[in-house]
C-alpha positions in Angstrom: 155.3 97.7 116.2 151.5 98.1 114.5 148.7 97.2 115.8 147.4 95.7 112.8 144.6 92.7 113.2 145.6 89.2 111.2 142.5 87.4 109.4 143.3 83.8 108.6 140.8 81.4 106.4 139.2 78.4 107.9 138.3 75.8 105.5 136.5 72.6 107.0 136.6 69.7 105.1 133.8 68.0 103.6 131.4 71.5 104.1 129.3 71.7 101.3 129.0 75.0 99.4 125.4 77.6 99.5 123.2 76.3 97.2 122.1 78.7 94.3 118.2 79.1 95.8 116.1 80.9 92.2 114.1 83.6 94.0 110.1 83.4 93.5 107.6 85.5 92.7 106.0 85.8 96.7 103.4 88.2 96.3 102.2 90.6 94.0 100.4 93.8 94.7 98.2 95.9 92.2 98.3 100.1 93.9 96.9 101.2 91.0 96.1 101.1 87.3 99.8 101.5 86.7 101.7 100.5 89.2 102.4 97.2 90.5 104.8 95.7 93.3 105.9 92.5 93.1 107.7 91.4 96.2 110.1 87.8 95.9 110.3 85.1 98.4 113.6 85.3 100.9 113.0 89.4 100.9 114.5 90.4 105.0 111.8 91.4 107.4 112.8 95.0 107.8 112.3 95.5 104.3 109.0 93.7 103.6 107.5 95.4 106.8 108.6 99.2 105.1 107.4 97.8 101.5 104.1 97.1 103.1 103.7 100.0 105.5 104.2 102.4 102.5 102.0 100.8 100.4 99.0 100.3 102.6 99.6 104.6 103.9 99.1 105.7 100.4 95.9 104.4 100.4 95.2 106.0 103.6 
């Protein structure tokens, strides 16, 4: 006998599909004359944290 898990799709009546949210620019940083970083809303916190550390560590 195979020990394979069963996957069952469950649908809840009346559930609405998630809304599509259009990305919007939240932050724009000019690093130097030829480099700009653009951050959009809905960015993951760990990605934003790493990005800011990389940008500001570069200037130090």
